C-alpha positions in Angstrom: 126.8 99.4 103.6 126.4 100.8 100.0 128.3 98.9 97.3 130.6 100.9 95.0 129.0 98.9 92.2 125.5 100.3 92.9 124.2 103.6 91.5 122.9 105.9 94.2 121.9 109.4 93.2 123.6 112.0 95.5 120.2 113.6 96.4 118.8 110.3 97.8 118.3 110.2 101.5 119.5 106.9 102.9 119.8 105.9 106.5 123.3 104.9 107.8 122.5 101.2 108.2 120.8 100.5 104.8 122.5 97.8 102.7 122.5 98.5 98.9 124.0 95.6 97.1 126.0 95.7 93.8 124.1 96.8 90.6 121.1 98.2 92.5 119.7 101.5 91.3 118.6 104.3 93.7 117.1 107.3 91.9 116.9 110.9 92.9 114.1 112.1 95.3 114.2 108.7 97.2 114.1 108.3 101.0 115.0 104.9 102.6 114.9 104.5 106.3 117.0 102.3 108.5 117.4 98.5 108.3 116.4 98.1 104.6 118.3 95.9 102.2 118.2 96.5 98.4 119.3 93.5 96.4 121.2 93.5 93.1 119.4 94.8 90.1 116.5 96.2 92.2 115.5 99.8 91.3 114.1 102.3 93.7 112.7 105.1 91.6 112.1 108.8 92.3 109.2 109.7 94.5 109.6 106.5 96.7 109.4 106.9 100.5 110.4 103.7 102.2 110.2 102.9 105.9 112.3 100.6 108.1 113.4 97.0 107.7 112.2 96.3 104.2 113.9 93.8 101.8 113.6 94.5 98.1 114.8 91.5 96.0 116.5 91.2 92.6 114.8 92.9 89.7 112.0 94.6 91.6 111.1 98.2 90.6 109.6 100.3 93.4 108.0 103.7 92.4 107.8 103.0 88.7 106.1 105.6 86.5 102.3 105.0 86.6 100.8 103.3 83.6 98.0 105.7 83.1 97.3 108.3 80.4 96.1 110.7 83.1 99.6 111.1 84.5 101.3 114.0 82.7 104.7 113.8 84.3 104.1 115.7 87.5 105.8 114.6 90.7 104.0 111.6 92.3 104.8 109.2 95.1 105.0 105.7 96.4 105.0 105.0 100.1 106.3 101.8 101.6 105.8 101.1 105.3 108.0 98.9 107.6 109.0 95.3 107.6 107.9 94.4 104.1 109.3 91.7 101.9 109.2 92.5 98.2 110.4 89.6 96.1 111.9 89.3 92.6 110.5 91.2 89.7 107.8 93.0 91.6 106.7 96.3 90.1 104.9 98.9 92.2 103.8 102.1 90.4 103.6 105.6 91.9 100.3 107.5 92.0 99.1 109.6 89.1 98.6 112.8 91.2 100.9 114.7 93.6 98.5 114.2 96.4 97.6 110.7 97.6 99.9 108.1 96.0 100.4 104.4 96.1 100.7 103.1 99.7 101.9 99.8 101.1 101.4 99.3 104.8 103.5 97.3 107.3 104.5 93.6 107.4 103.4 92.7 103.9 104.8 89.8 101.9 104.7 90.5 98.2 105.8 87.5 96.1 107.6 87.4 92.8 106.3 89.0 89.6 103.4 90.8 91.3 102.3 94.1 89.8 100.7 96.8 91.9 99.1 99.7 90.0 98.9 103.4 90.7 97.2 104.8 93.8 96.5 101.3 95.2 96.4 101.1 99.0 97.4 97.9 100.7 97.0 97.8 104.5 99.2 95.8 106.9 99.8 92.0 107.1 98.8 91.3 103.5 100.2 88.4 101.5 100.2 88.6 97.7 101.1 85.4 95.9 103.3 85.0 92.8 102.1 86.8 89.8 99.2 88.7 91.4 98.1 91.6 89.2 96.5 94.7 90.8 95.2 97.5 88.8 95.0 101.2 89.8 92.9 102.6 92.7 92.5 99.3 94.4 92.1 99.0 98.2 93.1 95.8 100.1 92.5 95.7 103.9 94.5 94.0 106.6 95.2 90.3 106.9 94.1 89.5 103.4 95.7 86.8 101.2 95.6 86.8 97.4 96.9 83.5 96.0 99.0 83.2 92.9 97.8 84.8 89.7 94.8 86.6 91.2 93.7 89.6 89.1 92.1 92.7 90.7 90.5 95.1 88.3 90.5 98.9 88.8 88.6 100.4 91.7 88.1 97.0 93.4 87.8 97.0 97.2 88.9 93.9 99.1 88.0 93.9 102.8 90.0 92.4 105.7 90.6 88.8 106.6 89.8 87.7 103.0 91.4 84.7 101.2 91.1 84.6 97.4 92.0 81.4 95.7 94.6 81.2 92.9 93.7 82.5 89.5 90.5 84.3 90.4 89.6 87.5 88.6 88.0 90.1 90.9 86.1 92.9 89.2 83.7 93.9 92.0 84.1 94.1 95.8 84.9 91.4 98.4 83.4 91.7 101.9 85.3 90.8 105.1 86.1 87.3 106.5 85.3 85.3 103.3 87.0 82.8 100.9 86.4 83.5 97.2 87.0 81.0 94.5 86.3 79.9 90.9 85.8 82.0 87.7 83.4 83.7 87.6 84.4 84.3 91.2 81.9 83.4 93.9 81.6 83.1 97.7 83.2 79.8 98.8 82.9 80.0 102.6 84.2 81.8 105.7 87.9 82.3 106.2 87.6 80.5 109.6 91.0 78.7 109.7 93.0 82.0 109.6 90.5 83.8 111.9 90.9 81.0 114.5 94.7 80.8 114.1 95.2 84.5 114.9 93.2 84.1 118.1 91.4 87.5 117.6 88.1 85.9 116.7 86.0 83.5 118.8 83.9 80.6 117.5 80.8 82.7 118.0 82.3 85.4 115.8 82.9 82.9 113.1 79.4 81.5 113.5 78.0 85.0 113.2 80.0 85.6 110.0 78.7 82.3 108.5 75.1 83.2 109.4 75.5 86.7 107.9 76.7 85.4 104.6 74.0 82.8 104.4 71.6 85.7 104.3 73.6 87.5 101.6 74.8 84.7 99.3 72.6 81.7 100.0 69.1 83.0 100.1 67.1 84.4 97.2 66.7 87.9 98.5 67.8 91.5 97.9 70.8 93.1 99.7 68.3 95.3 101.5 66.4 92.4 102.9 69.6 90.5 103.7 70.8 93.4 105.8 67.5 93.5 107.7 67.8 89.8 108.4 71.4 90.1 109.6 70.4 92.9 112.0 67.5 90.8 113.3 69.3 87.5 113.7 72.8 88.4 114.8 73.9 90.3 117.9 75.5 93.7 117.5 79.2 92.7 117.5 82.3 94.1 115.8 82.2 91.4 113.1 78.5 92.1 112.3 79.3 95.8 112.1 82.2 95.2 109.8 80.0 93.2 107.4 77.1 95.6 107.5 79.3 98.7 107.0 81.0 97.0 104.0 77.7 95.9 102.4 76.2 99.4 102.8 79.3 100.9 101.2 79.2 98.5 98.3 75.5 98.8 97.9 75.8 102.5 97.4 78.2 101.9 94.5 76.4 99.1 92.9 72.9 100.7 93.1 71.0 97.7 94.2 73.0 94.8 92.7 72.6 91.7 94.9 75.9 89.9 94.6 79.1 91.5 96.0 81.8 89.1 94.8 
């Protein structure tokens, strides 16, 4: 299952049914679990820990050295979960410290020429379009879609069930269940189509989300007052709690700034 034309370091730990195609490069201190396929000219660099059933396409570099002056050459890591598709020319950097590291969850689809910076955490079922650029220490929650050429700046936090339209530049934080668009980026609506398609959220959930964001984005009030209105107007449901918890977290960081996106 490993081509004689591939380079595989003798110390790499590779499961029996992994396919490594010609001209792939597997570095030392790499672990690859069963069912993975590494395509020609892909590089899996030291410190990478890869789960099951991942496909890494031509020219991708997984576990590349972090692009950060704070990294001084110490051992650091990149963790890839299960069932991910990593397309051509994707670059994923390791963390800058031995603890922590860059982490990609399960069932993600990462399209061509995407770059994921050091210590970023991407949860499961995330789609990253062609040419997405993600800086270091970014967090992306489950079931989020970033369209082509989206840029996320360092320390950005993007919550779950978010859809960001192509070419947007995100330098702040994005709350759950929204669509973001334009530059400067702004709230565009509720991500209702995907929420309904999954079947997890009811029409009432979607109505509650829309009502909550009218208070946050479409009224001339402070974040504090918007939260009070949400708590008064909307029943205590999981979607309301998700929004309130995210807004409170962001509000602590932004020290009273009204707009989140």
